[in-house]
Chimera marker file (.cmm) of the C-alpha trace (Angstrom):
<marker_set name="trace">
<marker id="1" x="17.722" y="-15.119" z="-24.066" r="1" g="1" b="0" radius="0.5"/>
<marker id="2" x="15.424" y="-14.269" z="-21.120" r="1" g="1" b="0" radius="0.5"/>
<marker id="3" x="17.568" y="-11.276" z="-20.213" r="1" g="1" b="0" radius="0.5"/>
<marker id="4" x="17.364" y="-9.978" z="-23.798" r="1" g="1" b="0" radius="0.5"/>
<marker id="5" x="13.590" y="-10.470" z="-23.821" r="1" g="1" b="0" radius="0.5"/>
<marker id="6" x="13.176" y="-8.497" z="-20.593" r="1" g="1" b="0" radius="0.5"/>
<marker id="7" x="15.489" y="-5.747" z="-21.826" r="1" g="1" b="0" radius="0.5"/>
<marker id="8" x="13.627" y="-5.508" z="-25.150" r="1" g="1" b="0" radius="0.5"/>
<marker id="9" x="10.199" y="-5.380" z="-23.483" r="1" g="1" b="0" radius="0.5"/>
<marker id="10" x="11.065" y="-2.769" z="-20.840" r="1" g="1" b="0" radius="0.5"/>
<marker id="11" x="10.334" y="0.367" z="-22.972" r="1" g="1" b="0" radius="0.5"/>
<marker id="12" x="7.141" y="-1.126" z="-24.403" r="1" g="1" b="0" radius="0.5"/>
<marker id="13" x="5.904" y="-2.087" z="-20.948" r="1" g="1" b="0" radius="0.5"/>
<marker id="14" x="6.668" y="1.376" z="-19.567" r="1" g="1" b="0" radius="0.5"/>
<marker id="15" x="4.719" y="3.004" z="-22.418" r="1" g="1" b="0" radius="0.5"/>
<marker id="16" x="1.753" y="0.612" z="-22.195" r="1" g="1" b="0" radius="0.5"/>
<marker id="17" x="1.546" y="0.831" z="-18.392" r="1" g="1" b="0" radius="0.5"/>
<marker id="18" x="1.751" y="4.606" z="-18.515" r="1" g="1" b="0" radius="0.5"/>
<marker id="19" x="-1.070" y="4.740" z="-21.053" r="1" g="1" b="0" radius="0.5"/>
<marker id="20" x="-3.355" y="2.369" z="-19.122" r="1" g="1" b="0" radius="0.5"/>
<marker id="21" x="-2.591" y="3.486" z="-15.554" r="1" g="1" b="0" radius="0.5"/>
<marker id="22" x="-4.354" y="6.834" z="-15.762" r="1" g="1" b="0" radius="0.5"/>
<marker id="23" x="-7.688" y="5.228" z="-16.656" r="1" g="1" b="0" radius="0.5"/>
<marker id="24" x="-7.403" y="2.688" z="-13.841" r="1" g="1" b="0" radius="0.5"/>
<marker id="25" x="-6.396" y="5.156" z="-11.154" r="1" g="1" b="0" radius="0.5"/>
<marker id="26" x="-3.207" y="3.236" z="-10.367" r="1" g="1" b="0" radius="0.5"/>
<marker id="27" x="0.430" y="4.143" z="-10.634" r="1" g="1" b="0" radius="0.5"/>
<marker id="28" x="2.222" y="3.065" z="-13.831" r="1" g="1" b="0" radius="0.5"/>
<marker id="29" x="4.960" y="1.483" z="-11.700" r="1" g="1" b="0" radius="0.5"/>
<marker id="30" x="2.408" y="-0.687" z="-9.893" r="1" g="1" b="0" radius="0.5"/>
<marker id="31" x="0.944" y="-1.846" z="-13.178" r="1" g="1" b="0" radius="0.5"/>
<marker id="32" x="4.436" y="-2.604" z="-14.499" r="1" g="1" b="0" radius="0.5"/>
<marker id="33" x="5.266" y="-4.685" z="-11.412" r="1" g="1" b="0" radius="0.5"/>
<marker id="34" x="2.141" y="-6.795" z="-11.869" r="1" g="1" b="0" radius="0.5"/>
<marker id="35" x="2.898" y="-7.424" z="-15.543" r="1" g="1" b="0" radius="0.5"/>
<marker id="36" x="6.552" y="-8.308" z="-14.818" r="1" g="1" b="0" radius="0.5"/>
<marker id="37" x="5.312" y="-10.820" z="-12.273" r="1" g="1" b="0" radius="0.5"/>
<marker id="38" x="2.886" y="-12.292" z="-14.807" r="1" g="1" b="0" radius="0.5"/>
<marker id="39" x="5.668" y="-12.514" z="-17.402" r="1" g="1" b="0" radius="0.5"/>
<marker id="40" x="8.015" y="-14.283" z="-14.976" r="1" g="1" b="0" radius="0.5"/>
<marker id="41" x="5.252" y="-16.751" z="-14.094" r="1" g="1" b="0" radius="0.5"/>
<marker id="42" x="4.608" y="-17.325" z="-17.802" r="1" g="1" b="0" radius="0.5"/>
<marker id="43" x="8.314" y="-17.860" z="-18.495" r="1" g="1" b="0" radius="0.5"/>
<marker id="44" x="8.554" y="-20.388" z="-15.661" r="1" g="1" b="0" radius="0.5"/>
<marker id="45" x="5.466" y="-22.310" z="-16.749" r="1" g="1" b="0" radius="0.5"/>
<marker id="46" x="5.410" y="-22.091" z="-20.541" r="1" g="1" b="0" radius="0.5"/>
<marker id="47" x="8.651" y="-20.457" z="-21.646" r="1" g="1" b="0" radius="0.5"/>
<marker id="48" x="8.777" y="-17.248" z="-23.659" r="1" g="1" b="0" radius="0.5"/>
<marker id="49" x="5.563" y="-16.150" z="-25.424" r="1" g="1" b="0" radius="0.5"/>
<marker id="50" x="5.450" y="-16.584" z="-29.214" r="1" g="1" b="0" radius="0.5"/>
<marker id="51" x="4.766" y="-12.897" z="-29.800" r="1" g="1" b="0" radius="0.5"/>
<marker id="52" x="6.180" y="-11.139" z="-26.703" r="1" g="1" b="0" radius="0.5"/>
<marker id="53" x="4.970" y="-7.643" z="-27.679" r="1" g="1" b="0" radius="0.5"/>
<marker id="54" x="1.386" y="-8.829" z="-28.244" r="1" g="1" b="0" radius="0.5"/>
<marker id="55" x="1.454" y="-10.891" z="-25.052" r="1" g="1" b="0" radius="0.5"/>
<marker id="56" x="2.709" y="-7.864" z="-23.115" r="1" g="1" b="0" radius="0.5"/>
<marker id="57" x="-0.039" y="-5.566" z="-24.468" r="1" g="1" b="0" radius="0.5"/>
<marker id="58" x="-2.722" y="-8.100" z="-23.562" r="1" g="1" b="0" radius="0.5"/>
<marker id="59" x="-1.208" y="-8.613" z="-20.100" r="1" g="1" b="0" radius="0.5"/>
<marker id="60" x="-1.133" y="-4.854" z="-19.412" r="1" g="1" b="0" radius="0.5"/>
<marker id="61" x="-4.788" y="-4.526" z="-20.431" r="1" g="1" b="0" radius="0.5"/>
<marker id="62" x="-5.782" y="-7.528" z="-18.317" r="1" g="1" b="0" radius="0.5"/>
<marker id="63" x="-3.990" y="-6.088" z="-15.273" r="1" g="1" b="0" radius="0.5"/>
<marker id="64" x="-5.600" y="-2.701" z="-15.912" r="1" g="1" b="0" radius="0.5"/>
<marker id="65" x="-9.053" y="-4.351" z="-15.944" r="1" g="1" b="0" radius="0.5"/>
<marker id="66" x="-8.246" y="-6.170" z="-12.700" r="1" g="1" b="0" radius="0.5"/>
<marker id="67" x="-7.070" y="-2.923" z="-11.111" r="1" g="1" b="0" radius="0.5"/>
<marker id="68" x="-10.281" y="-1.146" z="-12.154" r="1" g="1" b="0" radius="0.5"/>
<marker id="69" x="-12.398" y="-3.924" z="-10.640" r="1" g="1" b="0" radius="0.5"/>
<marker id="70" x="-10.545" y="-3.869" z="-7.316" r="1" g="1" b="0" radius="0.5"/>
<marker id="71" x="-10.548" y="-0.051" z="-7.162" r="1" g="1" b="0" radius="0.5"/>
<marker id="72" x="-14.338" y="-0.033" z="-7.398" r="1" g="1" b="0" radius="0.5"/>
<marker id="73" x="-14.505" y="-2.431" z="-4.452" r="1" g="1" b="0" radius="0.5"/>
<marker id="74" x="-12.494" y="-0.171" z="-2.107" r="1" g="1" b="0" radius="0.5"/>
<marker id="75" x="-14.771" y="1.612" z="0.346" r="1" g="1" b="0" radius="0.5"/>
<marker id="76" x="-13.944" y="3.719" z="3.415" r="1" g="1" b="0" radius="0.5"/>
<marker id="77" x="-15.166" y="2.588" z="6.807" r="1" g="1" b="0" radius="0.5"/>
<marker id="78" x="-18.562" y="4.057" z="7.564" r="1" g="1" b="0" radius="0.5"/>
<marker id="79" x="-18.254" y="4.059" z="11.355" r="1" g="1" b="0" radius="0.5"/>
<marker id="80" x="-15.705" y="4.511" z="14.092" r="1" g="1" b="0" radius="0.5"/>
<marker id="81" x="-14.131" y="1.391" z="15.609" r="1" g="1" b="0" radius="0.5"/>
<marker id="82" x="-16.653" y="-0.750" z="17.466" r="1" g="1" b="0" radius="0.5"/>
<marker id="83" x="-15.072" y="-0.199" z="20.900" r="1" g="1" b="0" radius="0.5"/>
<marker id="84" x="-15.829" y="3.565" z="20.770" r="1" g="1" b="0" radius="0.5"/>
<marker id="85" x="-19.593" y="3.241" z="20.257" r="1" g="1" b="0" radius="0.5"/>
<marker id="86" x="-22.195" y="3.388" z="23.015" r="1" g="1" b="0" radius="0.5"/>
<marker id="87" x="-19.667" y="3.890" z="25.783" r="1" g="1" b="0" radius="0.5"/>
<marker id="88" x="-19.636" y="6.293" z="28.682" r="1" g="1" b="0" radius="0.5"/>
<marker id="89" x="-17.555" y="9.440" z="29.020" r="1" g="1" b="0" radius="0.5"/>
<marker id="90" x="-14.783" y="7.584" z="30.881" r="1" g="1" b="0" radius="0.5"/>
<marker id="91" x="-14.271" y="5.208" z="27.997" r="1" g="1" b="0" radius="0.5"/>
<marker id="92" x="-14.298" y="8.062" z="25.471" r="1" g="1" b="0" radius="0.5"/>
<marker id="93" x="-11.729" y="9.996" z="27.534" r="1" g="1" b="0" radius="0.5"/>
<marker id="94" x="-9.450" y="6.937" z="27.772" r="1" g="1" b="0" radius="0.5"/>
<marker id="95" x="-9.786" y="6.263" z="24.037" r="1" g="1" b="0" radius="0.5"/>
<marker id="96" x="-8.898" y="9.896" z="23.269" r="1" g="1" b="0" radius="0.5"/>
<marker id="97" x="-5.850" y="9.648" z="25.549" r="1" g="1" b="0" radius="0.5"/>
<marker id="98" x="-4.737" y="6.442" z="23.779" r="1" g="1" b="0" radius="0.5"/>
<marker id="99" x="-5.098" y="8.127" z="20.385" r="1" g="1" b="0" radius="0.5"/>
<marker id="100" x="-3.107" y="11.151" z="21.615" r="1" g="1" b="0" radius="0.5"/>
<marker id="101" x="-0.271" y="9.007" z="22.951" r="1" g="1" b="0" radius="0.5"/>
<marker id="102" x="-0.230" y="6.972" z="19.737" r="1" g="1" b="0" radius="0.5"/>
<marker id="103" x="0.032" y="10.142" z="17.627" r="1" g="1" b="0" radius="0.5"/>
<marker id="104" x="2.849" y="11.440" z="19.875" r="1" g="1" b="0" radius="0.5"/>
<marker id="105" x="4.742" y="8.170" z="19.402" r="1" g="1" b="0" radius="0.5"/>
<marker id="106" x="4.188" y="8.319" z="15.628" r="1" g="1" b="0" radius="0.5"/>
<marker id="107" x="5.738" y="11.812" z="15.538" r="1" g="1" b="0" radius="0.5"/>
<marker id="108" x="8.924" y="10.406" z="17.157" r="1" g="1" b="0" radius="0.5"/>
<marker id="109" x="9.475" y="7.785" z="14.427" r="1" g="1" b="0" radius="0.5"/>
<marker id="110" x="12.424" y="8.094" z="12.002" r="1" g="1" b="0" radius="0.5"/>
<marker id="111" x="12.379" y="8.984" z="8.293" r="1" g="1" b="0" radius="0.5"/>
<marker id="112" x="9.106" y="9.247" z="6.450" r="1" g="1" b="0" radius="0.5"/>
<marker id="113" x="7.300" y="6.962" z="8.897" r="1" g="1" b="0" radius="0.5"/>
<marker id="114" x="5.539" y="9.850" z="10.700" r="1" g="1" b="0" radius="0.5"/>
<marker id="115" x="3.962" y="11.161" z="7.487" r="1" g="1" b="0" radius="0.5"/>
<marker id="116" x="3.027" y="7.670" z="6.311" r="1" g="1" b="0" radius="0.5"/>
<marker id="117" x="1.382" y="6.564" z="9.553" r="1" g="1" b="0" radius="0.5"/>
<marker id="118" x="-0.339" y="9.940" z="10.037" r="1" g="1" b="0" radius="0.5"/>
<marker id="119" x="-1.891" y="9.424" z="6.614" r="1" g="1" b="0" radius="0.5"/>
<marker id="120" x="-3.133" y="5.986" z="7.668" r="1" g="1" b="0" radius="0.5"/>
<marker id="121" x="-4.477" y="7.427" z="10.949" r="1" g="1" b="0" radius="0.5"/>
<marker id="122" x="-6.289" y="10.264" z="9.179" r="1" g="1" b="0" radius="0.5"/>
<marker id="123" x="-9.965" y="10.640" z="10.045" r="1" g="1" b="0" radius="0.5"/>
<marker id="124" x="-10.634" y="11.108" z="6.312" r="1" g="1" b="0" radius="0.5"/>
<marker id="125" x="-9.708" y="7.411" z="5.791" r="1" g="1" b="0" radius="0.5"/>
<marker id="126" x="-7.804" y="7.864" z="2.508" r="1" g="1" b="0" radius="0.5"/>
<marker id="127" x="-7.285" y="4.967" z="0.103" r="1" g="1" b="0" radius="0.5"/>
<marker id="128" x="-3.848" y="3.520" z="-0.649" r="1" g="1" b="0" radius="0.5"/>
<marker id="129" x="-3.916" y="5.381" z="-3.955" r="1" g="1" b="0" radius="0.5"/>
<marker id="130" x="-4.557" y="8.729" z="-2.210" r="1" g="1" b="0" radius="0.5"/>
<marker id="131" x="-1.840" y="8.108" z="0.383" r="1" g="1" b="0" radius="0.5"/>
<marker id="132" x="0.672" y="7.099" z="-2.303" r="1" g="1" b="0" radius="0.5"/>
<marker id="133" x="-0.129" y="10.253" z="-4.279" r="1" g="1" b="0" radius="0.5"/>
<marker id="134" x="0.202" y="12.460" z="-1.214" r="1" g="1" b="0" radius="0.5"/>
<marker id="135" x="3.571" y="10.961" z="-0.238" r="1" g="1" b="0" radius="0.5"/>
<marker id="136" x="4.901" y="10.664" z="-3.790" r="1" g="1" b="0" radius="0.5"/>
<marker id="137" x="5.627" y="6.925" z="-3.624" r="1" g="1" b="0" radius="0.5"/>
<marker id="138" x="4.212" y="3.993" z="-5.574" r="1" g="1" b="0" radius="0.5"/>
<marker id="139" x="1.103" y="2.312" z="-4.262" r="1" g="1" b="0" radius="0.5"/>
<marker id="140" x="2.899" y="-1.053" z="-4.270" r="1" g="1" b="0" radius="0.5"/>
<marker id="141" x="5.513" y="0.306" z="-1.846" r="1" g="1" b="0" radius="0.5"/>
<marker id="142" x="2.953" y="1.328" z="0.775" r="1" g="1" b="0" radius="0.5"/>
<marker id="143" x="2.410" y="-2.134" z="2.278" r="1" g="1" b="0" radius="0.5"/>
<marker id="144" x="6.092" y="-2.938" z="2.875" r="1" g="1" b="0" radius="0.5"/>
<marker id="145" x="6.795" y="0.626" z="4.025" r="1" g="1" b="0" radius="0.5"/>
<marker id="146" x="3.804" y="0.506" z="6.405" r="1" g="1" b="0" radius="0.5"/>
<marker id="147" x="5.019" y="-2.821" z="7.826" r="1" g="1" b="0" radius="0.5"/>
<marker id="148" x="8.486" y="-1.395" z="8.416" r="1" g="1" b="0" radius="0.5"/>
<marker id="149" x="7.058" y="1.707" z="10.108" r="1" g="1" b="0" radius="0.5"/>
<marker id="150" x="4.711" y="-0.350" z="12.292" r="1" g="1" b="0" radius="0.5"/>
<marker id="151" x="7.702" y="-2.451" z="13.366" r="1" g="1" b="0" radius="0.5"/>
<marker id="152" x="9.532" y="0.742" z="14.370" r="1" g="1" b="0" radius="0.5"/>
<marker id="153" x="6.447" y="1.933" z="16.244" r="1" g="1" b="0" radius="0.5"/>
<marker id="154" x="6.109" y="-1.423" z="18.007" r="1" g="1" b="0" radius="0.5"/>
<marker id="155" x="9.757" y="-1.278" z="19.132" r="1" g="1" b="0" radius="0.5"/>
<marker id="156" x="9.279" y="2.308" z="20.293" r="1" g="1" b="0" radius="0.5"/>
<marker id="157" x="6.129" y="1.544" z="22.290" r="1" g="1" b="0" radius="0.5"/>
<marker id="158" x="7.206" y="-1.768" z="23.847" r="1" g="1" b="0" radius="0.5"/>
<marker id="159" x="9.301" y="-0.195" z="26.637" r="1" g="1" b="0" radius="0.5"/>
<marker id="160" x="6.570" y="2.371" z="27.376" r="1" g="1" b="0" radius="0.5"/>
<marker id="161" x="3.801" y="-0.224" z="27.581" r="1" g="1" b="0" radius="0.5"/>
<marker id="162" x="5.946" y="-2.636" z="29.604" r="1" g="1" b="0" radius="0.5"/>
<marker id="163" x="6.926" y="0.109" z="32.069" r="1" g="1" b="0" radius="0.5"/>
<marker id="164" x="3.280" y="0.837" z="32.923" r="1" g="1" b="0" radius="0.5"/>
<marker id="165" x="2.373" y="-2.721" z="33.920" r="1" g="1" b="0" radius="0.5"/>
<marker id="166" x="2.146" y="-3.539" z="37.612" r="1" g="1" b="0" radius="0.5"/>
<marker id="167" x="4.682" y="-6.183" z="38.537" r="1" g="1" b="0" radius="0.5"/>
<marker id="168" x="4.890" y="-8.620" z="41.410" r="1" g="1" b="0" radius="0.5"/>
<link id1="1" id2="2" r="1" g="1" b="0" radius="0.2"/>
<link id1="2" id2="3" r="1" g="1" b="0" radius="0.2"/>
<link id1="3" id2="4" r="1" g="1" b="0" radius="0.2"/>
<link id1="4" id2="5" r="1" g="1" b="0" radius="0.2"/>
<link id1="5" id2="6" r="1" g="1" b="0" radius="0.2"/>
<link id1="6" id2="7" r="1" g="1" b="0" radius="0.2"/>
<link id1="7" id2="8" r="1" g="1" b="0" radius="0.2"/>
<link id1="8" id2="9" r="1" g="1" b="0" radius="0.2"/>
<link id1="9" id2="10" r="1" g="1" b="0" radius="0.2"/>
<link id1="10" id2="11" r="1" g="1" b="0" radius="0.2"/>
<link id1="11" id2="12" r="1" g="1" b="0" radius="0.2"/>
<link id1="12" id2="13" r="1" g="1" b="0" radius="0.2"/>
<link id1="13" id2="14" r="1" g="1" b="0" radius="0.2"/>
<link id1="14" id2="15" r="1" g="1" b="0" radius="0.2"/>
<link id1="15" id2="16" r="1" g="1" b="0" radius="0.2"/>
<link id1="16" id2="17" r="1" g="1" b="0" radius="0.2"/>
<link id1="17" id2="18" r="1" g="1" b="0" radius="0.2"/>
<link id1="18" id2="19" r="1" g="1" b="0" radius="0.2"/>
<link id1="19" id2="20" r="1" g="1" b="0" radius="0.2"/>
<link id1="20" id2="21" r="1" g="1" b="0" radius="0.2"/>
<link id1="21" id2="22" r="1" g="1" b="0" radius="0.2"/>
<link id1="22" id2="23" r="1" g="1" b="0" radius="0.2"/>
<link id1="23" id2="24" r="1" g="1" b="0" radius="0.2"/>
<link id1="24" id2="25" r="1" g="1" b="0" radius="0.2"/>
<link id1="25" id2="26" r="1" g="1" b="0" radius="0.2"/>
<link id1="26" id2="27" r="1" g="1" b="0" radius="0.2"/>
<link id1="27" id2="28" r="1" g="1" b="0" radius="0.2"/>
<link id1="28" id2="29" r="1" g="1" b="0" radius="0.2"/>
<link id1="29" id2="30" r="1" g="1" b="0" radius="0.2"/>
<link id1="30" id2="31" r="1" g="1" b="0" radius="0.2"/>
<link id1="31" id2="32" r="1" g="1" b="0" radius="0.2"/>
<link id1="32" id2="33" r="1" g="1" b="0" radius="0.2"/>
<link id1="33" id2="34" r="1" g="1" b="0" radius="0.2"/>
<link id1="34" id2="35" r="1" g="1" b="0" radius="0.2"/>
<link id1="35" id2="36" r="1" g="1" b="0" radius="0.2"/>
<link id1="36" id2="37" r="1" g="1" b="0" radius="0.2"/>
<link id1="37" id2="38" r="1" g="1" b="0" radius="0.2"/>
<link id1="38" id2="39" r="1" g="1" b="0" radius="0.2"/>
<link id1="39" id2="40" r="1" g="1" b="0" radius="0.2"/>
<link id1="40" id2="41" r="1" g="1" b="0" radius="0.2"/>
<link id1="41" id2="42" r="1" g="1" b="0" radius="0.2"/>
<link id1="42" id2="43" r="1" g="1" b="0" radius="0.2"/>
<link id1="43" id2="44" r="1" g="1" b="0" radius="0.2"/>
<link id1="44" id2="45" r="1" g="1" b="0" radius="0.2"/>
<link id1="45" id2="46" r="1" g="1" b="0" radius="0.2"/>
<link id1="46" id2="47" r="1" g="1" b="0" radius="0.2"/>
<link id1="47" id2="48" r="1" g="1" b="0" radius="0.2"/>
<link id1="48" id2="49" r="1" g="1" b="0" radius="0.2"/>
<link id1="49" id2="50" r="1" g="1" b="0" radius="0.2"/>
<link id1="50" id2="51" r="1" g="1" b="0" radius="0.2"/>
<link id1="51" id2="52" r="1" g="1" b="0" radius="0.2"/>
<link id1="52" id2="53" r="1" g="1" b="0" radius="0.2"/>
<link id1="53" id2="54" r="1" g="1" b="0" radius="0.2"/>
<link id1="54" id2="55" r="1" g="1" b="0" radius="0.2"/>
<link id1="55" id2="56" r="1" g="1" b="0" radius="0.2"/>
<link id1="56" id2="57" r="1" g="1" b="0" radius="0.2"/>
<link id1="57" id2="58" r="1" g="1" b="0" radius="0.2"/>
<link id1="58" id2="59" r="1" g="1" b="0" radius="0.2"/>
<link id1="59" id2="60" r="1" g="1" b="0" radius="0.2"/>
<link id1="60" id2="61" r="1" g="1" b="0" radius="0.2"/>
<link id1="61" id2="62" r="1" g="1" b="0" radius="0.2"/>
<link id1="62" id2="63" r="1" g="1" b="0" radius="0.2"/>
<link id1="63" id2="64" r="1" g="1" b="0" radius="0.2"/>
<link id1="64" id2="65" r="1" g="1" b="0" radius="0.2"/>
<link id1="65" id2="66" r="1" g="1" b="0" radius="0.2"/>
<link id1="66" id2="67" r="1" g="1" b="0" radius="0.2"/>
<link id1="67" id2="68" r="1" g="1" b="0" radius="0.2"/>
<link id1="68" id2="69" r="1" g="1" b="0" radius="0.2"/>
<link id1="69" id2="70" r="1" g="1" b="0" radius="0.2"/>
<link id1="70" id2="71" r="1" g="1" b="0" radius="0.2"/>
<link id1="71" id2="72" r="1" g="1" b="0" radius="0.2"/>
<link id1="72" id2="73" r="1" g="1" b="0" radius="0.2"/>
<link id1="73" id2="74" r="1" g="1" b="0" radius="0.2"/>
<link id1="74" id2="75" r="1" g="1" b="0" radius="0.2"/>
<link id1="75" id2="76" r="1" g="1" b="0" radius="0.2"/>
<link id1="76" id2="77" r="1" g="1" b="0" radius="0.2"/>
<link id1="77" id2="78" r="1" g="1" b="0" radius="0.2"/>
<link id1="78" id2="79" r="1" g="1" b="0" radius="0.2"/>
<link id1="79" id2="80" r="1" g="1" b="0" radius="0.2"/>
<link id1="80" id2="81" r="1" g="1" b="0" radius="0.2"/>
<link id1="81" id2="82" r="1" g="1" b="0" radius="0.2"/>
<link id1="82" id2="83" r="1" g="1" b="0" radius="0.2"/>
<link id1="83" id2="84" r="1" g="1" b="0" radius="0.2"/>
<link id1="84" id2="85" r="1" g="1" b="0" radius="0.2"/>
<link id1="85" id2="86" r="1" g="1" b="0" radius="0.2"/>
<link id1="86" id2="87" r="1" g="1" b="0" radius="0.2"/>
<link id1="87" id2="88" r="1" g="1" b="0" radius="0.2"/>
<link id1="88" id2="89" r="1" g="1" b="0" radius="0.2"/>
<link id1="89" id2="90" r="1" g="1" b="0" radius="0.2"/>
<link id1="90" id2="91" r="1" g="1" b="0" radius="0.2"/>
<link id1="91" id2="92" r="1" g="1" b="0" radius="0.2"/>
<link id1="92" id2="93" r="1" g="1" b="0" radius="0.2"/>
<link id1="93" id2="94" r="1" g="1" b="0" radius="0.2"/>
<link id1="94" id2="95" r="1" g="1" b="0" radius="0.2"/>
<link id1="95" id2="96" r="1" g="1" b="0" radius="0.2"/>
<link id1="96" id2="97" r="1" g="1" b="0" radius="0.2"/>
<link id1="97" id2="98" r="1" g="1" b="0" radius="0.2"/>
<link id1="98" id2="99" r="1" g="1" b="0" radius="0.2"/>
<link id1="99" id2="100" r="1" g="1" b="0" radius="0.2"/>
<link id1="100" id2="101" r="1" g="1" b="0" radius="0.2"/>
<link id1="101" id2="102" r="1" g="1" b="0" radius="0.2"/>
<link id1="102" id2="103" r="1" g="1" b="0" radius="0.2"/>
<link id1="103" id2="104" r="1" g="1" b="0" radius="0.2"/>
<link id1="104" id2="105" r="1" g="1" b="0" radius="0.2"/>
<link id1="105" id2="106" r="1" g="1" b="0" radius="0.2"/>
<link id1="106" id2="107" r="1" g="1" b="0" radius="0.2"/>
<link id1="107" id2="108" r="1" g="1" b="0" radius="0.2"/>
<link id1="108" id2="109" r="1" g="1" b="0" radius="0.2"/>
<link id1="109" id2="110" r="1" g="1" b="0" radius="0.2"/>
<link id1="110" id2="111" r="1" g="1" b="0" radius="0.2"/>
<link id1="111" id2="112" r="1" g="1" b="0" radius="0.2"/>
<link id1="112" id2="113" r="1" g="1" b="0" radius="0.2"/>
<link id1="113" id2="114" r="1" g="1" b="0" radius="0.2"/>
<link id1="114" id2="115" r="1" g="1" b="0" radius="0.2"/>
<link id1="115" id2="116" r="1" g="1" b="0" radius="0.2"/>
<link id1="116" id2="117" r="1" g="1" b="0" radius="0.2"/>
<link id1="117" id2="118" r="1" g="1" b="0" radius="0.2"/>
<link id1="118" id2="119" r="1" g="1" b="0" radius="0.2"/>
<link id1="119" id2="120" r="1" g="1" b="0" radius="0.2"/>
<link id1="120" id2="121" r="1" g="1" b="0" radius="0.2"/>
<link id1="121" id2="122" r="1" g="1" b="0" radius="0.2"/>
<link id1="122" id2="123" r="1" g="1" b="0" radius="0.2"/>
<link id1="123" id2="124" r="1" g="1" b="0" radius="0.2"/>
<link id1="124" id2="125" r="1" g="1" b="0" radius="0.2"/>
<link id1="125" id2="126" r="1" g="1" b="0" radius="0.2"/>
<link id1="126" id2="127" r="1" g="1" b="0" radius="0.2"/>
<link id1="127" id2="128" r="1" g="1" b="0" radius="0.2"/>
<link id1="128" id2="129" r="1" g="1" b="0" radius="0.2"/>
<link id1="129" id2="130" r="1" g="1" b="0" radius="0.2"/>
<link id1="130" id2="131" r="1" g="1" b="0" radius="0.2"/>
<link id1="131" id2="132" r="1" g="1" b="0" radius="0.2"/>
<link id1="132" id2="133" r="1" g="1" b="0" radius="0.2"/>
<link id1="133" id2="134" r="1" g="1" b="0" radius="0.2"/>
<link id1="134" id2="135" r="1" g="1" b="0" radius="0.2"/>
<link id1="135" id2="136" r="1" g="1" b="0" radius="0.2"/>
<link id1="136" id2="137" r="1" g="1" b="0" radius="0.2"/>
<link id1="137" id2="138" r="1" g="1" b="0" radius="0.2"/>
<link id1="138" id2="139" r="1" g="1" b="0" radius="0.2"/>
<link id1="139" id2="140" r="1" g="1" b="0" radius="0.2"/>
<link id1="140" id2="141" r="1" g="1" b="0" radius="0.2"/>
<link id1="141" id2="142" r="1" g="1" b="0" radius="0.2"/>
<link id1="142" id2="143" r="1" g="1" b="0" radius="0.2"/>
<link id1="143" id2="144" r="1" g="1" b="0" radius="0.2"/>
<link id1="144" id2="145" r="1" g="1" b="0" radius="0.2"/>
<link id1="145" id2="146" r="1" g="1" b="0" radius="0.2"/>
<link id1="146" id2="147" r="1" g="1" b="0" radius="0.2"/>
<link id1="147" id2="148" r="1" g="1" b="0" radius="0.2"/>
<link id1="148" id2="149" r="1" g="1" b="0" radius="0.2"/>
<link id1="149" id2="150" r="1" g="1" b="0" radius="0.2"/>
<link id1="150" id2="151" r="1" g="1" b="0" radius="0.2"/>
<link id1="151" id2="152" r="1" g="1" b="0" radius="0.2"/>
<link id1="152" id2="153" r="1" g="1" b="0" radius="0.2"/>
<link id1="153" id2="154" r="1" g="1" b="0" radius="0.2"/>
<link id1="154" id2="155" r="1" g="1" b="0" radius="0.2"/>
<link id1="155" id2="156" r="1" g="1" b="0" radius="0.2"/>
<link id1="156" id2="157" r="1" g="1" b="0" radius="0.2"/>
<link id1="157" id2="158" r="1" g="1" b="0" radius="0.2"/>
<link id1="158" id2="159" r="1" g="1" b="0" radius="0.2"/>
<link id1="159" id2="160" r="1" g="1" b="0" radius="0.2"/>
<link id1="160" id2="161" r="1" g="1" b="0" radius="0.2"/>
<link id1="161" id2="162" r="1" g="1" b="0" radius="0.2"/>
<link id1="162" id2="163" r="1" g="1" b="0" radius="0.2"/>
<link id1="163" id2="164" r="1" g="1" b="0" radius="0.2"/>
<link id1="164" id2="165" r="1" g="1" b="0" radius="0.2"/>
<link id1="165" id2="166" r="1" g="1" b="0" radius="0.2"/>
<link id1="166" id2="167" r="1" g="1" b="0" radius="0.2"/>
<link id1="167" id2="168" r="1" g="1" b="0" radius="0.2"/>
</marker_set>
């Protein structure tokens, strides 16, 4: 029964999410994922809705409203990181060297990790939505993909950082 319900609702959800996503500035796939999650929570707590199509339309609109509210709250950072302010030329030179070595390490990463992390390191400070659009992936995939890429970067940098420490 649940499988049939999900199969029956799939085309309606895709159409509703596609219609609402443009106005919210989110990806239709992200909106769909949120509504599927809501539906699964509803099924676990209360069983299937009485009118699944109506419930789905209301859920899509509610998620679209939530997405609009959170999008308006996203703001880029106004300043550089705190450790770069009011420091002497030595500190600025060391910070620039650290940024250069980080960018070199990012370029050595596998797959699409270099493009993803370069987008996150951009001085323009793009939002998740802008990065997802630039890379052609869903906004919901950015977090897990970023975590995977940061893990690769951490493994790549660990031997380099450990080799520079004075021992003994």
